[in-house]
C-alpha positions as CSV (number, residue, x, y, z in Angstrom):
1,M,56.9,-5.6,-80.1
2,I,55.9,-6.9,-76.7
3,A,52.6,-5.3,-75.3
4,L,52.9,-4.4,-71.8
5,P,49.9,-4.8,-69.6
6,L,48.2,-1.8,-68.8
7,K,48.2,-0.7,-65.2
8,R,44.6,-1.2,-63.9
9,Q,43.4,2.3,-62.5
10,M,42.1,1.5,-58.9
11,R,38.6,2.7,-58.0
12,P,38.4,5.3,-55.2
13,C,37.0,2.8,-52.8
14,E,39.8,0.5,-53.3
15,K,42.3,3.4,-52.7
16,R,40.5,4.1,-49.4
17,K,40.8,0.3,-48.6
18,Q,44.5,0.5,-49.0
19,K,44.8,3.6,-46.9
20,R,42.4,2.2,-44.0
21,P,42.8,-1.6,-44.0
22,E,41.4,-1.5,-40.5
23,R,38.0,-0.6,-41.4
24,T,35.2,-2.0,-43.6
25,Y,32.2,-0.3,-44.8
26,Y,30.2,-0.5,-48.1
27,S,30.3,2.1,-50.8
28,R,29.6,1.6,-54.6
29,G,30.1,-2.1,-54.2
30,C,33.3,-2.0,-52.2
31,T,33.9,-3.5,-48.8
32,M,35.7,-1.2,-46.3
33,R,36.7,-2.1,-42.6
34,R,35.2,-0.4,-39.5
35,G,35.9,-1.2,-35.7
36,R,33.9,-3.8,-34.2
37,I,31.3,-3.1,-31.5
38,P,33.0,-3.8,-28.1
39,T,31.9,-6.9,-26.4
40,W,31.2,-5.0,-23.1
41,F,28.8,-2.7,-24.9
42,L,26.8,-5.7,-26.1
43,L,26.7,-7.3,-22.6
44,L,25.5,-4.0,-21.2
45,A,22.7,-3.7,-23.7
46,L,21.7,-7.4,-23.1
47,L,21.6,-6.7,-19.4
48,A,19.6,-3.6,-19.9
49,A,17.1,-5.7,-21.9
50,F,16.9,-8.3,-19.2
51,A,16.3,-5.7,-16.5
52,L,13.5,-4.1,-18.5
53,V,11.8,-7.4,-19.0
54,G,12.3,-8.1,-15.2
55,V,10.8,-4.9,-14.2
56,W,7.7,-5.4,-16.5
57,V,7.3,-8.9,-15.1
58,A,7.6,-7.7,-11.6
59,G,4.9,-5.0,-12.3
60,S,2.7,-7.7,-13.9
61,Y,2.9,-9.7,-10.8
62,L,2.4,-6.9,-8.2
63,V,-0.8,-5.9,-9.7
64,S,-2.2,-9.4,-10.5
65,P,-5.4,-10.5,-8.8
66,V,-5.1,-12.7,-5.7
67,R,-8.4,-14.7,-6.2
68,S,-9.1,-17.5,-3.8
69,L,-12.0,-19.5,-2.4
70,I,-12.4,-18.4,1.2
71,G,-14.3,-21.4,2.4
72,A,-16.8,-21.7,5.4
73,P,-16.7,-18.9,7.8
74,P,-15.1,-19.5,11.4
75,P,-17.9,-21.3,13.8
76,D,-16.8,-19.4,16.9
77,I,-18.6,-16.1,15.9
78,P,-22.0,-15.5,14.3
79,V,-20.8,-14.8,10.8
80,Q,-23.0,-14.5,7.5
81,A,-21.6,-14.6,4.1
82,V,-22.8,-11.5,2.1
83,T,-22.5,-10.2,-1.3
84,F,-23.4,-6.6,-2.5
85,P,-22.6,-4.5,-5.6
86,D,-19.9,-2.0,-6.0
87,A,-20.3,1.2,-8.0
88,T,-20.1,-0.7,-11.5
89,G,-22.4,-3.4,-10.4
90,E,-19.6,-6.1,-9.7
91,P,-20.2,-8.1,-6.6
92,I,-18.2,-7.5,-3.4
93,H,-17.9,-10.6,-1.2
94,G,-17.5,-10.4,2.6
95,W,-18.7,-11.7,6.0
96,F,-21.0,-9.9,8.3
97,V,-20.8,-10.4,12.0
98,T,-23.9,-9.4,14.0
99,G,-23.5,-7.1,17.1
100,T,-25.5,-5.5,19.8
101,K,-28.0,-2.9,18.5
102,G,-27.0,0.6,19.2
103,R,-23.5,-0.4,19.9
104,G,-21.8,0.4,16.7
105,A,-20.4,-1.2,13.7
106,V,-16.7,-1.5,12.2
107,L,-15.6,-2.1,8.7
108,L,-12.3,-4.0,8.3
109,L,-10.3,-3.6,5.3
110,H,-7.4,-5.8,4.6
111,G,-4.0,-5.1,2.9
112,V,-2.4,-5.8,-0.4
113,R,-2.4,-9.3,-1.8
114,A,-4.5,-10.5,1.4
115,D,-8.3,-11.0,1.8
116,R,-10.9,-10.8,4.5
117,R,-9.3,-13.6,6.5
118,A,-6.5,-11.5,7.4
119,M,-8.9,-9.5,9.6
120,I,-10.7,-12.2,11.4
121,H,-8.9,-11.8,14.6
122,R,-9.8,-8.1,14.8
123,A,-13.5,-9.2,14.2
124,R,-13.4,-11.5,17.1
125,F,-12.5,-9.0,19.8
126,L,-14.7,-6.2,18.2
127,H,-17.6,-8.6,18.3
128,A,-17.0,-9.6,21.9
129,A,-17.2,-5.8,22.7
130,G,-20.6,-5.7,21.1
131,Y,-19.7,-4.2,17.6
132,A,-21.3,-5.5,14.4
133,V,-18.5,-6.2,12.0
134,L,-18.1,-6.2,8.2
135,L,-15.1,-8.0,6.6
136,I,-14.7,-7.6,2.7
137,D,-12.6,-8.8,0.0
138,F,-11.5,-5.8,-2.1
139,Q,-11.9,-6.2,-5.8
140,A,-9.4,-8.6,-7.3
141,A,-9.0,-10.4,-4.0
142,G,-10.3,-13.3,-2.3
143,E,-13.8,-14.0,-3.9
144,S,-14.4,-10.6,-5.2
145,P,-13.8,-10.2,-9.1
146,G,-11.4,-7.7,-10.5
147,K,-8.8,-7.3,-13.1
148,A,-6.0,-5.9,-11.0
149,I,-4.8,-4.7,-7.7
150,T,-4.7,-0.9,-7.8
151,F,-3.1,-0.1,-4.4
152,G,-6.0,1.7,-3.1
153,Y,-7.2,3.6,-6.3
154,R,-10.1,1.4,-7.3
155,E,-10.5,-0.1,-3.9
156,A,-11.6,3.3,-2.6
157,E,-14.8,2.7,-4.3
158,D,-15.3,-0.6,-2.5
159,V,-15.0,1.4,0.8
160,K,-17.7,3.6,-0.2
161,A,-19.9,0.7,-1.3
162,S,-19.1,-1.2,2.1
163,L,-20.2,1.8,4.0
164,R,-23.4,2.1,2.1
165,Y,-24.2,-1.5,2.8
166,I,-23.5,-1.0,6.6
167,H,-25.8,2.1,6.7
168,Q,-28.6,0.4,4.8
169,R,-28.4,-2.8,6.9
170,L,-27.9,-0.8,10.4
171,P,-29.5,2.5,10.0
172,G,-28.6,4.9,12.7
173,E,-25.5,2.9,13.9
174,H,-22.2,4.8,14.3
175,V,-19.6,3.3,12.1
176,G,-15.9,2.9,12.3
177,I,-13.2,1.7,10.0
178,I,-9.8,-0.2,10.4
179,G,-7.8,-0.2,7.4
180,T,-4.4,-1.8,7.3
181,S,-1.8,-0.7,4.7
182,M,-3.7,-0.7,1.3
183,G,-6.8,-0.8,3.2
184,G,-6.0,2.4,4.9
185,A,-4.8,4.0,1.8
186,A,-8.2,3.0,0.1
187,T,-9.9,4.7,3.0
188,I,-8.0,7.9,2.6
189,L,-8.4,7.9,-1.2
190,A,-12.1,7.5,-0.8
191,A,-12.3,11.0,1.0
192,P,-14.2,13.0,1.1
193,G,-17.0,10.5,0.4
194,V,-16.3,8.4,3.6
195,D,-19.4,8.1,5.7
196,A,-17.8,7.0,8.9
197,D,-17.5,8.4,12.4
198,A,-14.0,7.2,13.4
199,V,-11.0,5.5,11.6
200,V,-8.1,3.5,12.5
201,L,-5.2,3.7,10.0
202,E,-2.4,1.3,10.1
203,Q,1.0,1.6,8.4
204,V,-0.3,3.6,5.2
205,Y,2.2,4.7,2.6
206,P,2.3,8.5,1.9
207,T,2.8,8.1,-2.0
208,I,3.2,5.2,-4.3
209,Q,6.7,6.4,-5.3
210,Q,8.0,6.3,-1.6
211,A,6.4,2.9,-1.1
212,T,8.1,1.5,-4.3
213,E,11.5,3.0,-3.4
214,D,11.3,1.7,0.1
215,R,10.5,-1.9,-1.0
216,L,13.1,-2.0,-3.7
217,A,15.6,-0.8,-1.1
218,I,14.7,-3.7,1.1
219,H,15.1,-6.2,-1.7
220,L,17.8,-4.8,-3.9
221,G,19.8,-2.7,-1.5
222,P,21.0,0.8,-2.3
223,M,20.5,0.5,-6.0
224,G,16.9,-0.5,-5.6
225,P,15.4,3.0,-5.4
226,W,17.1,3.9,-8.7
227,L,14.8,1.4,-10.4
228,A,11.6,2.8,-8.8
229,P,11.1,5.2,-11.8
230,V,11.2,2.4,-14.3
231,L,8.9,0.3,-12.3
232,L,6.4,3.2,-11.9
233,M,6.4,3.7,-15.7
234,T,4.7,0.5,-16.0
235,L,1.8,1.6,-13.6
236,H,-0.1,3.3,-16.3
237,A,0.4,0.6,-18.8
238,H,-0.8,-2.0,-16.3
239,L,-3.6,-0.1,-14.6
240,G,-4.3,3.0,-16.6
241,I,-3.4,5.2,-13.6
242,Y,-0.6,7.4,-12.9
243,P,1.7,7.8,-9.8
244,D,0.2,11.1,-8.9
245,Q,-3.2,9.4,-8.4
246,L,-1.8,7.3,-5.5
247,R,-0.7,10.0,-2.9
248,P,-2.7,9.3,0.3
249,I,-0.8,12.1,2.0
250,D,-2.5,14.6,-0.3
251,H,-5.9,13.4,0.8
252,I,-5.7,12.4,4.4
253,G,-6.5,16.1,5.3
254,H,-10.0,15.6,3.8
255,L,-10.9,13.2,6.4
256,S,-12.7,15.2,9.1
257,M,-13.7,12.3,11.5
258,P,-11.4,11.4,14.4
259,K,-8.3,9.3,13.4
260,L,-6.0,6.8,15.1
261,L,-2.7,6.4,13.2
262,I,-0.9,3.1,14.4
263,V,2.7,2.7,13.0
264,G,5.8,0.7,13.8
265,D,9.1,2.3,14.2
266,H,10.9,-0.6,12.7
267,D,8.7,-0.5,9.6
268,R,11.1,-0.5,6.4
269,D,8.0,-0.6,3.9
270,T,6.4,2.6,5.4
271,T,9.4,4.3,7.4
272,I,8.7,6.1,10.7
273,S,9.4,9.5,9.2
274,E,6.8,8.8,6.3
275,S,4.3,8.0,9.2
276,Y,5.2,11.2,10.9
277,A,4.6,13.0,7.7
278,M,1.1,11.4,7.3
279,F,0.2,12.3,10.9
280,H,1.3,15.9,10.3
281,A,-0.9,16.0,7.2
282,A,-4.0,14.8,9.0
283,K,-6.5,17.2,10.6
284,G,-7.7,16.8,14.2
285,P,-9.1,15.1,16.0
286,K,-6.2,12.7,15.5
287,E,-4.0,10.3,17.8
288,L,-0.8,8.6,17.0
289,W,0.5,5.3,18.5
290,V,4.0,4.2,17.5
291,V,4.7,0.8,18.4
292,H,8.4,0.2,19.1
293,G,10.0,-2.9,17.5
294,A,7.1,-3.3,15.1
295,A,8.0,-3.9,11.5
296,H,5.5,-3.9,8.5
297,V,3.5,-6.9,10.3
298,D,0.0,-7.5,11.5
299,L,0.1,-5.0,14.4
300,Y,-2.8,-6.7,16.2
301,G,-0.8,-10.0,16.3
302,Y,2.3,-7.9,17.3
303,A,0.7,-6.0,20.2
304,K,-2.6,-8.0,20.9
305,T,-3.9,-7.0,24.3
306,D,-2.3,-3.6,24.0
307,Y,-4.0,-3.2,20.5
308,Q,-7.4,-4.4,21.8
309,L,-7.5,-1.9,24.6
310,R,-6.2,1.1,22.6
311,V,-8.6,0.5,19.5
312,L,-11.6,-0.2,21.7
313,G,-10.8,2.8,23.8
314,F,-10.8,4.9,20.7
315,F,-14.0,3.5,19.4
316,D,-15.7,3.7,22.6
317,T,-14.8,7.4,22.8
318,W,-16.1,8.3,19.3
319,L,-18.7,5.7,18.4
320,R,-20.6,5.3,21.6
321,G,-20.9,8.8,22.7
322,G,-18.2,8.5,25.3
323,N,-15.6,11.2,26.3
324,R,-11.9,11.4,26.6
325,A,-11.9,9.7,29.9
326,V,-13.0,6.3,28.4
327,G,-9.8,6.3,26.2
328,Q,-7.6,7.2,29.4
329,Q,-9.2,4.3,31.3
330,A,-8.5,2.0,28.6
331,K,-4.9,3.1,28.7
332,R,-4.8,2.6,32.5
333,L,-5.9,-1.1,32.0
334,L,-2.7,-1.9,29.8
335,P,-0.4,-4.4,31.6
336,T,2.4,-2.8,33.8
337,G,5.3,-1.9,31.7
338,T,3.5,-2.3,28.5
339,D,4.3,1.4,27.3
340,E,7.9,1.0,28.4
341,L,8.1,-2.3,26.4
342,A,6.3,-1.1,23.4
343,G,8.1,2.4,23.5
344,R,5.5,4.7,21.7
345,V,4.7,8.3,21.0
346,T,1.1,9.0,22.0
347,C,-0.7,12.2,21.0
348,D,-4.0,13.2,22.2
349,T,-7.2,13.9,19.9
350,W,-6.0,17.2,18.8
351,G,-2.4,16.3,18.2
352,N,-0.6,17.1,21.4
353,V,2.0,14.7,22.8
354,T,0.6,13.1,25.9
355,A,3.3,10.3,26.1
356,A,6.8,10.2,24.5
357,R,8.7,6.7,24.7
358,S,10.4,6.8,21.4
359,T,13.5,8.8,20.9
360,T,11.9,11.5,18.5
361,A,8.6,13.0,18.6
362,P,6.6,13.5,15.5
363,P,6.8,16.9,13.9
364,G,3.6,18.6,14.0
365,C,2.3,16.4,16.8
């Protein structure tokens, strides 16, 4: 009798394998087939990972200190290298330019990723007008130590320390401030502890979110602003602060002294609509000067004589006990055709439009 081989009973997993040969998965020692992960999904995940790394690296670069040796001061004005402590005892380095007693003093505050040398041309014409001048390196810039640039947040303490130094060195003098970009933001964020009699604020961002969106749009096009929330998420990890702590527009109303806001109508880093919003949020006395054709540049280098006359007229009015006629006289000294060439909106000290050369007047002017 021939013994027939017994038919081997298949295990359940092998039955499933026969029914679904296109998938593989593991169950009780059996291998079963599944669909493969699409290549496009892997590429998308890889691109997302690279984007996140890129955003982190970009954030690290933007807040990294910009330390440098400043070198000898310029020989054409009487400059003295000075050092004084900030609120934590760390040194702030700067230059002090002597002036005429009783003629006032001006603190010059540079922008992001710069140092005191960016303000030396302003120091020259202010000294020529008799003002004493203090130029500083913010923390984490120039020769001043610091762990990171904070876009005006910790720099606000440097503003207060610098004003204390001026008042101690020149008791009784009226003091003004010129703050460009981050320097202006630091001045505003220092409010209400800003012990100054008049301030000039140049091209100051309203919020760090808007500043980030504007700059990403410049470099990356329409898709740039979509990356702003991701970049801002790194702010706390890098600096220990949140975007809501970098909103100068919420603080400018706390500056009670006279203010001159200078902006460019071709500025893409801080747009003209954002500058109008800043002016609207400020309390009087206030003035607005819109420089036609100016981008986010050194406005002194762009306007020069016009800039000198307007800033000196503003400071003469508020630091030297003058009146509004002094500022108007300075405007009359402007070269013929300057207003038309520079095309600006000028508002008087209480926010009323006195000259409108640009296409739109600021809301709330």
